Residue, then its C-alpha position, 0 to 999 in steps of 0.5 A: x173878498x169885499x170889506x166893510x167898515x164897522x164902528x168899534x168903540x170903548x168907554x172913552x168914546x161914550x159920554x154921560x148921555x150914552x152918545x158916541x163921541x171922540x171918534x178916531x181912525x182906530x174906531x173904524x175897523x175893516x171886516x170881511x163880508x164873507x161870514x154868515x152874520x154879514x151874509x144874513x144881514x145882506x139877505x135881511x136888508x135885500x141889498x149887498x154891501x159895497x166894498x168899504x161901505x160903513x155898516x150902520x145896522x150894528x156896532x161893537x161896544x166895549x162895556x164898562x169894567x164896573x158891572x153895575x155901569x155895564x148892566x145900565x149900559x146894556x139896558x139903556x141904548x147907545x146913540x150914534x149919529x142920532x141912531x139908537x143901538x141896543x145890546x145883542x150878543x158877544x162872541x166868545x172872543x169878544x167876551x175876552x176883550x179888555x182895555x184897562x186904559x179906558x176901563x172897558x171890557x167885554x166887546x158886545x155887538x149892539x144892533x139898531x133898535x128900530x130893526x128886528x134883524x137880531x130876532x130874525x137872525x136868531x130865528x133862522x140860525x136855530x130854525x125857530x128853536x131859540x124863540x121857543x126856549x122857556x125863559x122861566x127855567x134855568x139853562x146853560x145859556x152860554x153853551x147852548x145859545x150864545x156860543x152858537x150865535x158866535x159861530x156865525x162870525x167865523x170868516x168863511x172861504x167857500x160854500x157848497x150845497x148841504x150834503x146828506x147828513x148822518x149824525x152818530x151818537x157821542x162816543x166814549x172810551x172805556x178808560x182806567x188810569x191814575x193821574x195827578x190833580x189838584x184839590x183847591x182849599x180855602x185858606x185865611x190870610x190877613x191883608x191890611x188888617x182884614x181877614x181874607x180868603x185865598x185858595x191854595x191847593x193839595x196835589x193828589x192822585x186821582x184814579x180815573x175810571x169810566x166804570x165808576x158811578x155816583x149814587x144815582x148810577x151816573x158815570x162820574x168819569x167820562x172820556x169822550x172821543x171823536x170830539x169835533x171830528x168826522x168824515x166825508x165822502x169823496x164827492x163832498x170833498x171834491x165839491x169843496x175843492x171845486x168851489x176853491x179851484x182845487x182837486x186836492x182837498x183832504x180836510x175841511x173845517x166846516x160850519x152849518x147853520x140851522x142846526x149849528x154844525x161845527x167841526x172838521x171832516x176828512x176825506x174818506x171812502x165811506x161806502x167802500x169801507x162799509x162794503x169791505x167790512x159788511x162782506x165780513x160781518x153782514x148786517x149789525x144793529x147799527x149798519x144794514x143793507x136795504x135794496x143794495x144801499x147802506x143805512x146807518x143808525x143815527x143818534x136819534x136811533x133812526x136809520x139814515x141812507x148813506x149816499x156818495x154825498x154824505x157827511x158822517x158827523x157825530x153829536x159833538x159836531x152838531x151843537x143844537x142837535x138836542x133841540x130837534x126830535x130827529x133829522x126829519x124835524x130838522x128837514x121839515x123846518x128847513x123846507x118851510x123856507x124852500x118857497x119863492x118868498x123865503x128862497x133867499x133864506x133857504x139858500x143861506x141855510x141849505x149850505x155847508x160853509x168852509x172856514x179852512x182847507x188843507x194847503x198844497x203839500x208843496x206850500x207847507x213849511x218844514x221849518x217853523x219858529x217855536x215859542x217860549x211855551x215849548x222851550x220853557x217846558x223842556x229839560x234843556x241845558x244851556x249848551x243844548x239850547x245854544x245849539x238849537x238857536x245856532x241857525x237863528x243866531x248865525x243869521x242875525x250875526x251876519x245881518x248885523x255886520x254892517x253895524x260893526x265898525x270892525x267888520x272885515x272887508x273880505x267878509x262883507x260880501x257874505x253878509x250882503x248875501x244874508x241881508x239880501x236873503x233876509x229882505x226876501x224873507x221879510x217880503x215873503x212874510x208880509x202878513x207878520x208885518x203891522x204896516x204892510x205898505x211901509x215895510x214893503x217900501x222899506x224892503x224894496x228901496x233898501x234892496x234896490x239900494x244894495x243892488x245898485x251899490x254894495x256900499x249903500x249898506x253903509x247908508x243911515x237909511x238902510x241901517x236904520x230900516x234894517x235895524x227896525x226890521x231885524x230888532x223885532x226878530x231878534x227880540x222874538x228869538x230872545x224870548x224863545x222863538x227859535x227856528x227848528x225843523x217842525x210842521x204845523x198840523x191839524x188833528x184828525x179822527x182816526x177814520x177807521x175807528x170812526x167807521x167801526x163805531x158807526x157800524x158796530x159801536x166799537x172801535x175795532x182793532x184795525x185802526x190806529x192803536x193806543x200810542x199810534x199816530x199817522x201822517x203821510x210825510x212821516x215814515x213808520x217807526x219815527x218819533x215827533x215831539x208834539x205840543x199845542x198852544x197854549x202850553x203851560x206844563x211840562x206834561x203837555x209836551x209829548x214824544x209820539x210814535x208814527x206808523x205807516x203801512x199799506x193798509x193805512x196808506x190806502x185809506x188815509x189822506x195824503x195831505x201832509x198837513x193832517x196828523x191822525x191821532x188814535x182814538x184809543x187813548x187820553x192823548x187829547x186830554x193830556x194836551x190841554x183838552x184838545x179836540x178834533x174840530x180844527x185844533x192843531x199842534x206843532x210837531x218837532x223833528x229834533x233829537x235834542x228836543x225829543x231827549x229834553x221831553x220830561x215824563x212824570x216820574x210816576x207816569x201820572x199826568x195831570x187831569x183837571x176835574x173842573x172841566x165841564x162844570x157849567x153855571x145855569x141861568x134864565x134866557x131872558x134879558x137879565x140872563x143874557x147880560x149875566x151870561x155875557x158879562x160875568x165871564x168876560x175880561x182877559x183873565x188868562x194873561x196873568x195866569x200864563x205869565x205866572x206859569x212862565x215864572x214857575x217853569x223858569x224856576x224849574x229850568x234854573x240850576x244852582x251855581x255849584x255842583x259837588x263830586x256826588x252831583x249835589x247842587x248848591x246855590x251861592x247862598x247855601x255855600x255862603x251860609x255853610x262857610x259862615x256857620x263853620x267860621x271858614x271866612x272872617x267877615x267881621x267889620x267888612x262892607x258888603x262888597x268886601x264880604x262878597x270878594x272874600x267869599x268868592x276868593x275862598x270858594x275859588x281857591x279852597x273849593x273849586x281849585x281843589x275839586x270839592x265843588x265845580x261850577x254847574x255849567x261845567x257838568x255833563x248835560x245828562x246830569x244837568x237834565x236830571x236836576x232840571x227834571x227834578x225841579x219840574x217834579x218839585x214844582x208840580x203843585x204850582x204849575x198844575x194849580x195854574x193849569x187848573x185855574x187856566x182851564x177854568x178861565x179858558x172855559x168860562x165864556x162857555x160855562x159861566x163858571x167864573x173865578x176870581x183869578x187873584x184869589x185862586x193864584x194868591x199864594x203862587x203870586x206871593x212866590x212869583x210876584x214878577x214876570x220871568x225876565x226873558x218876557x221883557x223881550x216881548x216888548x219894545x226896549x223903550x216900553x220895558x220896566x225893569x222892576x216888572x221882571x225877576x232875573x234868575x241867574x242860571x235860568x235857561x231863557x234868562x241866560x240866553x236872553x243875556x247872550x242875545x242882548x250882549x251879542x246882538x241887541x247891544x250892537x244895534x243900541x250902541x250904534x244907533x246914534x252913529x247912523x250919520x247921514x251919508x248923502x255924499x255916498x249917494x251923490x257920487x252915484x248920481x254923477x253922469x255924463x248923459x245930462x244936458x247942461x241947460x236942463x241940469x241948471x233948470x233942474x237944479x233950480x227946481x230941486x233947490x227950491x223944493x229942498x228948501x221948502x222941504x227943510x222948512x216943513x220938516x223944521x215946523x213939524x219938529x217944532x210942534x213935537x218939541x213944544x208938545x214934549x216940553x208940556x209933558x216935561x213940565x207935567x213930569x216936573x210938577x208930578x215929581x214935586x207932588x211926590x212930597x205929599x205921598x205918605x203911604x205905599x198905596x199913594x205911591x202906587x197911584x203916583x207911579x201909575x199917574x207918572x206912567x200915564x204922563x210919560x205915555x204922552x211922548x209916544x203919542x207925540x211921536x206918532x203925531x210927529x211921524x204922521x206929520x212926516x208922512x203928510x209932508x212926504x206925500x206933498x213933496x212926492x207929487x212935487x218931485x214927480x213933476x220935476x222928474x216929468x219936466x226934466x230928463x232924469x240924467x239932468x235931475x241926477x246931476x243936479x242932485x249930485x251938486x246940491x249942498x247939504x242934501x239928505x239921504x232921506x230927500x234923495x231916497x224918498x223922492x228921487x230913487x228913479x234917478x239913482x236907478x237910471x244912472x246905474x243903468x248907464x253902466x250896470x253894477x253887478x246884481x245878485x239873485x239867489x236860488x235854493x241849491x243843495x250844492x250852494x255855498x251860502x247857508x241860510x236857515x237850514x237851506x243852502x243857496x247859490x248866488x247868481x251874479x250878472x251885470x244887469x239893469x234894474x228894470x223899469x218895473x222896479x222904478x214903477x213899483x217903488x213909485x207906486x208903493x209911495x203913491x199908494x202908501x201916501x194915499x195919493x193913488x189906489x190900485x183897481x182891477x177891471x174886467x176887460x174884453x177889449x184886446x187893444x185896451x191894454x196896449x193903448x194904456x201902455x202906449x199912453x204911459x210910455x208917451x205921457x207918463x199917464x193915461x186917461x181911462x174911460x171906465x164907463x164900459x168896464x166892469x170893476x171888480x166888486x172890492x174896488x167899486x167904491x174907489x171909482x164910484x161916481x167917476x167916468x174917467x180915471x187917470x192911470x199912473x201905471x199898472x198894478x205890479x205883482x211881487x215879482x215885478x210883472x204886471x197884473x194883466x190876464x186875458x180878460x182882466x187888468x189892474x192899474x194904479x189910478x190917481x185919487 
């Protein structure tokens, strides 16, 4: 897929004249061209974008945090390179953007003022309906219009011609059940002498009943079903599969424009099911057979033909459906574009677009890392949690053995296995890594070094980079990301119930019943624990039962990525108001987790009564601004953090337990002792008092059996206490869930609240974050005062263990990572060098090394000078503290100090960027030395170089190490999954294969190419080729000269690489593009090469 450059700015990039300024690299982002907005822009301008081309037709702008200034900027145009841009719209995700540093929020797309693309675009995606909206009347602008424009920014993966569409009416479930909810109430409080209003809550029961009516006869309680989900015939799904080169597509998340289709469809044999059921019942009021063809009654009460190429949707999946009188109007408006003049627009609109399909079953992961939101909502004991984390803990213990001074030599080989497998896992999960090229380089080089010589694990280079890789993973584990047997599944409608509704407007009894779920990989009668993200309350986590039988197996899809939810219950409402338009859930297969799920003691789950309330406004310029800006900003972050604190409290146990299983805190026991004069604390210091109380408790209460430490109690006793804590905290967690639902929906509803006002009293009880959340940040960015530690909290306690047993190992040894270049120099000694060449190579390398040291020193001086300025500012700021007179000035002083200290991070980034520039320059110098001398002479010269560093040898002369090793190859390891293997790694067993083999030339080539691409000295390009001899000519040239001059005038370049070679007729090939496995990117008609820039 091609990518284009897009300008993205905030208020730090806009001056008082509304001109764009202070641009940096981060202000240019790359976006894929395969979304409807970009496709439409290409159609509008009648010219496709080139790869890496800069978009100038629109830009992204973060508005000021001040509403008055934001409205002024919305009305006034922004100037970029003498072009004027006016505000247009924000995506739902863009509305949530916020950058407190630059005092910016709400990312808005501004379009060039001298083009009418925005008008043209809104006209085609609504088939002219938006232009006819009455701008004098109030309407739900967000829900009806702005969020529909936002659909056009979804990344696409494929498209097919629009199938036959049938739209069913919205279905509702008759439902009656008792729930719990919260009712907000205003409470007055005093702040700085001023009377203010905050919001508190009452926890109340609510009897939900779809038969209830208001005074006008309208339903009060409504339970929608099939929300966002439908079905498609085999022919539709096969067409989608064919467009992707697949024959196993079972579901697709879809988009359609003109009538705004959004949802997920699954493969289903619609006509066969109609035939089977029709033979039992004949014609109904909603399904009939005419001329041997089936027809269904749609939401407009019109009969629609069912073909073998049909999408059976429902009202919830077609967002502009109520703007059209019927499907005939939609079709006639679409057909107006079906002319020679407008064929390009017709081809845009008469398509079904695909954003996602199921993966191959063989590609699905059976083990996944969980998150704190799940772990934070379970009644787990410390013992159980340690069992759950055992595999992760064991992995990191093994990987960190090289950091342990006392590691036993006999155990070392096992640890090498874990480290090699860890490196392989990092390489496989490249998408999780921020700097892909850098990490690829680190993993490849470190892995190569360990393969050459197992002792190379002792190198500072390997240890430092291993520490960087593993520390992030360990910190993730400390905040709840542990690996369990679990799958990630997309929620689908029950197609049996769906088809019954299409035919009878009833759900029938042959589909999934209330409480039943289906997945082709789960046996009948099995249970899974399911939850969605975001997950805040314990009551959003559920154990559900799966069914399998011949009937369901014959009708439902075999994709193991699908989970069919029944449509006869409230399960989606209980999982954070999930729907079936592409929402997913995690399904955990673990007995400990299953037993830790908390069920409300009165079986009354939470329901939010605020859901669905929308605020209207007019669809004019001012209305657009209000609808966009009013609900903007990152409102959910603080709410989620408070939720973690409440749940952390629920999982906290008091220190002591009595014989009757009553729990007591340290403070409660102390108060009793003092009250009954059991201890004499008169004239004692605080420390002395603590020791006296501790001794009394130990000798008089613990040793006598009156009390015991709670962590010694049985797991089930502890679990019951934790459950009770969850019940006791229901008001707080449900209040936050209520606030969360309002905040999440606000970009669509414009129903905006002030989060601080709505969480005022909860915030007083939980002013700081749960301690385990500190592990989401790097150590240097953690401010201890922001976090509250709970002594017997599950995740806080586990975080302590991770810190002491794992993270401290890295921190304590980081300063001990001394350079060990002599270990590498020993490995460079060889007998294959030529004396004269070695002397020449030594001279060249010595000169290069001296220049390298000079450049490194200069870069360090720049860093030291910059940090010296910051230290001076710190000192001056400390002196200014004498003038701080109140807590508000104190808060400002602390904030200013934080801003000053951020300078260190900025300086470090510049320092490392300087190192990259230096390394890029010396990579070319090293390559010339290697070309001009035989590699063995280069190796022996390096082995005799005084005071050389690991960095110098590894960064520039890895090929020398590999070539010397190849003279007498060391023992190399590779790993294969094997049930009989003796290496256990993250729930799998592996067998190690050992062989004395050379690292291939492609390893050297891959490492070299990684360096060149990383430092932007080279680029990878792919060409189409019909000359069978060309690849052979390139290979011969590379073998003879180390490069090949390639004439590209007669070659077709793949679109995404055209920009790189634009204007060039000859390119210098440095090598072939290599795949992860080291093989060359060469096919029968294509090849990829790495060329000099």
